[in-house]
C-alpha positions as CSV (number, residue, x, y, z in Angstrom):
1,X,-0.6,-1.6,6.9
2,X,-2.0,1.9,7.3
3,X,1.3,3.4,6.1
4,X,1.2,1.3,3.0
5,X,-2.4,2.4,2.3
6,X,-1.4,6.0,2.9
7,X,1.6,5.7,0.4
8,X,-0.6,3.9,-2.2
9,X,-3.2,6.6,-1.8
10,X,-0.6,9.4,-2.4
11,X,0.5,7.6,-5.5
12,X,-3.1,7.4,-6.7
13,X,-3.5,11.1,-6.3
14,X,-0.3,11.8,-8.3
15,X,-1.4,9.4,-11.0
16,X,-4.8,11.1,-11.3
17,X,-3.1,14.5,-11.5
18,X,-0.7,13.2,-14.1
19,X,-3.6,11.9,-16.3
20,X,-5.5,15.1,-16.1
21,X,-2.5,17.4,-16.8
22,X,-1.4,15.2,-19.7
23,X,-4.8,15.0,-21.3
24,X,-5.3,18.8,-20.8
25,X,-1.9,19.8,-22.2
26,X,-1.5,17.3,-25.0
27,X,-4.8,17.9,-26.7
28,X,-4.8,18.9,-30.4
29,X,-5.5,22.5,-31.1
30,X,-9.2,23.2,-31.4
31,X,-10.1,19.9,-29.6
32,X,-12.8,20.7,-27.0
33,X,-13.6,18.7,-23.9
34,X,-16.8,17.5,-25.5
35,X,-15.0,16.2,-28.6
36,X,-12.3,14.2,-26.8
37,X,-11.8,10.6,-27.8
38,X,-13.7,8.2,-25.6
39,X,-10.5,6.7,-24.1
40,X,-9.3,10.1,-22.9
41,X,-12.6,11.1,-21.5
42,X,-12.9,7.7,-19.7
43,X,-9.4,8.2,-18.1
44,X,-10.3,11.7,-16.9
45,X,-13.3,10.6,-14.8
46,X,-11.6,8.2,-12.5
47,X,-8.6,10.6,-12.2
48,X,-11.0,13.2,-10.8
49,X,-12.4,10.7,-8.4
50,X,-8.8,9.8,-7.3
51,X,-8.0,13.4,-6.6
52,X,-11.2,14.2,-4.7
53,X,-11.8,10.9,-2.9
54,X,-8.4,9.6,-1.9
55,X,-7.5,12.4,0.6
56,X,-10.6,11.4,2.6
57,X,-9.3,7.9,3.1
58,X,-5.9,9.4,4.2
59,X,-7.6,11.7,6.7
60,X,-9.6,8.7,8.0
61,X,-6.4,6.7,8.5
62,X,-4.8,9.6,10.3
63,X,-7.8,9.9,12.6
64,X,-7.7,6.2,13.3
65,X,-4.0,6.4,14.1
66,X,-4.6,9.4,16.4
67,X,-7.3,7.4,18.1
68,X,-5.1,4.4,18.7
69,X,-1.8,6.0,19.5
70,X,-2.8,9.3,21.3
71,X,-6.2,8.1,22.7
72,X,-8.3,10.8,21.0
73,X,-12.0,9.7,20.9
74,X,-13.2,9.8,17.3
75,X,-15.1,6.6,16.6
76,X,-15.0,4.5,19.8
77,X,-18.3,4.8,21.7
78,X,-16.6,4.0,25.0
79,X,-14.6,7.2,24.7
80,X,-17.8,9.2,24.1
81,X,-17.2,9.4,20.4
82,X,-19.4,9.0,17.4
83,X,-18.8,5.8,15.4
84,X,-21.0,7.1,12.6
85,X,-18.3,9.7,11.8
86,X,-15.8,7.0,10.8
87,X,-18.6,5.3,8.7
88,X,-19.3,8.5,6.9
89,X,-15.6,9.2,6.1
90,X,-15.1,5.6,5.0
91,X,-18.2,5.6,2.7
92,X,-17.3,9.0,1.2
93,X,-14.2,7.4,-0.2
94,X,-15.5,3.8,-0.8
95,X,-18.7,4.7,-2.7
96,X,-17.0,6.5,-5.6
97,X,-14.1,4.0,-5.6
98,X,-16.7,1.3,-6.7
99,X,-17.1,3.3,-10.0
100,X,-13.4,3.8,-10.7
101,X,-12.8,0.7,-12.8
């Protein structure tokens, strides 16, 4: 399941990058960022969130995998780790993801 989420996250990053590059390169001459059509501006905002937020969930999944497979203490209190770290990493991704729609 984690591998599926990881691959889906990678595709989200590439999709966001595709939207930003397409909107940037295909604009009409003289069209500034503040005069973009509403549709293009609305597509750019979630694309930026995809690019900035999705790697955090990938790092969180890698840390959870390291914790389970190798036994590195990251979020399990019995291993003298800090569970709040996992909570912060999760909410750093999940809070902006609420506004992506």
